[in-house]
C-alpha positions as CSV (number, residue, x, y, z in Angstrom):
1,X,0.0,-0.1,0.0
2,X,2.7,2.5,0.9
3,X,4.6,1.4,-2.5
4,X,1.6,2.4,-4.4
5,X,1.0,5.4,-2.5
6,X,4.6,6.6,-3.4
7,X,4.0,5.8,-7.1
8,X,0.6,7.8,-7.2
9,X,2.3,10.7,-5.4
10,X,5.2,10.7,-8.1
11,X,2.7,10.6,-11.1
12,X,0.9,13.6,-9.5
13,X,4.1,15.7,-9.1
14,X,5.2,15.0,-12.6
15,X,1.9,15.9,-14.0
16,X,2.2,19.7,-14.1
17,X,5.7,19.2,-15.9
18,X,4.2,16.5,-18.5
19,X,1.3,18.6,-19.3
20,X,3.9,21.8,-19.7
21,X,5.8,19.9,-21.9
22,X,2.9,19.0,-24.0
23,X,1.8,22.7,-24.5
24,X,5.3,23.6,-25.6
25,X,5.5,21.1,-28.3
26,X,3.8,21.0,-31.9
27,X,1.6,18.6,-33.3
28,X,4.5,17.6,-35.3
29,X,6.7,16.8,-32.5
30,X,9.1,19.8,-33.2
31,X,9.4,22.3,-30.3
32,X,8.5,25.8,-31.6
33,X,11.2,28.8,-31.9
34,X,9.9,32.1,-31.2
35,X,13.1,33.7,-33.4
36,X,11.7,31.7,-36.6
37,X,8.6,34.4,-36.4
38,X,10.7,37.3,-36.6
39,X,13.0,38.3,-39.9
40,X,16.3,37.1,-40.3
41,X,17.7,40.6,-40.8
42,X,15.8,42.1,-37.9
43,X,18.5,43.0,-35.5
44,X,16.3,42.8,-32.6
45,X,15.5,39.3,-33.4
46,X,16.9,37.7,-30.4
47,X,15.7,40.2,-28.1
48,X,12.1,39.7,-29.1
49,X,12.3,36.0,-29.2
50,X,13.7,36.1,-25.8
51,X,10.8,38.3,-24.5
52,X,8.7,36.0,-26.3
53,X,9.7,33.2,-24.2
54,X,9.7,35.4,-20.6
55,X,6.0,36.0,-21.2
56,X,4.9,32.8,-22.6
57,X,1.8,34.4,-23.9
58,X,2.2,33.3,-27.4
59,X,0.4,29.6,-27.7
60,X,0.0,29.1,-31.2
61,X,2.3,29.4,-34.4
62,X,2.5,30.3,-37.8
63,X,0.4,30.0,-39.8
64,X,-2.3,30.4,-36.9
65,X,-0.1,33.0,-35.1
66,X,-1.2,36.3,-36.4
67,X,1.3,38.6,-37.7
68,X,0.1,41.5,-35.4
69,X,0.9,38.8,-32.5
70,X,4.5,40.0,-31.8
71,X,6.9,41.8,-29.5
72,X,7.7,45.5,-30.8
73,X,10.7,47.3,-29.7
74,X,11.4,51.0,-30.2
75,X,14.5,52.4,-28.3
76,X,14.3,51.4,-24.8
77,X,10.5,50.6,-25.0
78,X,8.6,47.3,-25.5
79,X,5.1,46.4,-26.4
80,X,3.5,42.8,-26.7
81,X,0.4,42.3,-28.8
82,X,-2.2,39.2,-28.3
83,X,-4.9,38.3,-30.4
84,X,-7.4,37.6,-27.5
85,X,-11.1,37.3,-28.7
86,X,-13.5,39.0,-26.3
87,X,-16.0,35.9,-26.8
88,X,-17.9,35.3,-23.7
89,X,-15.6,36.6,-21.2
90,X,-16.7,39.4,-18.9
91,X,-14.8,42.7,-18.5
92,X,-13.6,41.4,-15.3
93,X,-12.2,38.3,-16.8
94,X,-10.2,40.2,-19.3
95,X,-8.8,42.6,-17.1
96,X,-7.8,39.8,-14.6
97,X,-6.2,37.7,-17.4
98,X,-4.3,40.7,-18.8
99,X,-3.0,41.6,-15.1
100,X,-1.6,38.0,-14.8
101,X,-0.1,37.4,-18.0
102,X,1.6,40.9,-18.0
103,X,2.9,40.6,-14.5
104,X,3.4,37.0,-14.1
105,X,3.1,35.5,-17.4
106,X,0.9,33.2,-19.1
107,X,2.0,29.6,-17.8
108,X,3.8,28.1,-14.6
109,X,7.2,28.5,-16.7
110,X,6.9,32.2,-17.9
111,X,8.0,35.2,-15.9
112,X,6.1,38.0,-17.2
113,X,7.2,41.8,-17.0
114,X,9.2,41.0,-14.0
115,X,11.5,39.0,-16.0
116,X,11.9,41.3,-18.7
117,X,13.2,43.9,-16.3
118,X,15.4,41.3,-14.8
119,X,16.7,40.1,-18.1
120,X,17.1,43.6,-20.0
121,X,18.1,46.2,-17.9
122,X,18.1,48.9,-20.9
123,X,14.4,48.5,-21.1
124,X,12.7,50.7,-19.3
125,X,8.8,50.6,-20.5
126,X,6.8,47.8,-21.3
127,X,3.4,47.6,-22.5
128,X,1.0,44.6,-23.0
129,X,-2.0,44.7,-25.2
130,X,-5.3,42.6,-26.1
131,X,-6.2,42.7,-29.6
132,X,-9.3,41.3,-31.6
133,X,-8.9,40.6,-35.2
134,X,-11.8,41.4,-37.5
135,X,-12.2,39.6,-40.5
136,X,-15.4,40.4,-42.4
137,X,-15.9,37.1,-44.1
138,X,-14.7,34.9,-41.5
139,X,-14.1,33.9,-38.0
140,X,-11.4,32.7,-35.7
141,X,-8.2,32.1,-36.8
142,X,-9.0,30.9,-40.6
143,X,-7.4,33.0,-43.2
144,X,-9.5,35.5,-44.7
145,X,-9.4,36.9,-48.3
146,X,-10.2,40.5,-47.0
147,X,-7.5,42.6,-45.2
148,X,-7.6,41.8,-41.4
149,X,-8.1,44.8,-39.1
150,X,-6.5,44.8,-35.6
151,X,-8.8,46.3,-32.7
152,X,-6.6,46.9,-29.7
153,X,-9.5,46.9,-26.8
154,X,-6.9,46.6,-23.8
155,X,-3.5,48.0,-23.0
156,X,-1.6,48.0,-19.4
157,X,1.8,49.9,-19.3
158,X,4.4,49.9,-16.6
159,X,7.9,51.6,-16.3
160,X,10.5,50.4,-14.4
161,X,9.7,53.1,-11.6
162,X,6.3,51.9,-11.3
163,X,7.1,48.5,-11.5
164,X,9.6,48.4,-8.8
165,X,6.4,50.2,-6.6
166,X,3.9,47.5,-7.4
167,X,2.3,45.6,-4.6
168,X,2.8,42.0,-5.6
169,X,0.8,40.7,-2.7
170,X,-2.4,42.7,-3.9
171,X,-1.8,41.3,-7.4
172,X,-1.5,38.0,-6.6
173,X,-4.5,38.1,-4.4
174,X,-6.7,39.5,-7.1
175,X,-5.3,36.9,-9.6
176,X,-6.3,33.9,-6.8
177,X,-9.8,35.8,-6.6
178,X,-10.3,36.3,-10.3
179,X,-11.3,39.9,-10.1
180,X,-8.5,42.3,-10.8
181,X,-10.7,45.0,-12.0
182,X,-9.5,47.6,-9.1
183,X,-5.9,46.9,-9.4
184,X,-6.1,47.0,-13.1
185,X,-7.3,50.8,-12.8
186,X,-5.1,51.7,-9.9
187,X,-1.7,49.9,-9.9
188,X,-0.3,50.7,-13.4
189,X,1.5,53.4,-15.0
190,X,-1.2,53.5,-17.7
191,X,-4.4,51.3,-18.2
192,X,-6.9,51.3,-20.9
193,X,-9.9,49.5,-21.7
194,X,-12.7,49.8,-24.4
195,X,-15.9,48.4,-22.6
196,X,-18.2,50.1,-25.5
197,X,-16.2,47.6,-27.8
198,X,-16.5,44.6,-25.9
199,X,-20.0,45.1,-25.2
200,X,-20.6,45.2,-29.0
201,X,-18.4,42.4,-29.4
202,X,-20.4,40.1,-27.0
203,X,-23.7,40.9,-28.4
204,X,-22.3,40.0,-31.9
205,X,-20.8,37.0,-31.2
């Protein structure tokens, strides 16, 4: 009986690692490389790929990964754009998810903005955005014959100074509660949310 409990305990302990490994490998068995998404002649290619890895927010790969879903750099500033359909999510759910992914990263292996400021001392500003890809004739991630429109409906911004003053206990607590609406408004350098758009998107979904 004791041996059985040990085996079961070991299996339970390994489960998250196995699940994470499955999430990080493509269906063809090849581990995706973020650098492949950026042009070979991009001088910031390695930096962008590393930030991809640190955030862990991009869970699909070309051609399903939209060209707009990328890390952009400009001087000492960085912006991460993530296609996150509004769907049936409430405004509170969207804000909470954005706070969690931005500050802590999307997966248990990710670090979020904490990792970016730690890894890159030259970076002073990080912005994180949720976007909706509007395709006139199709829905989802399928290719459309018409040109896509990118609608940014959520944006969070932290500079290094604001980050260093963040109340991590509050942020951890609100993520665990599933409601970071108050922290979304009050703890960041800038926070923008288009309530009119999310309401309309839910009505049309």
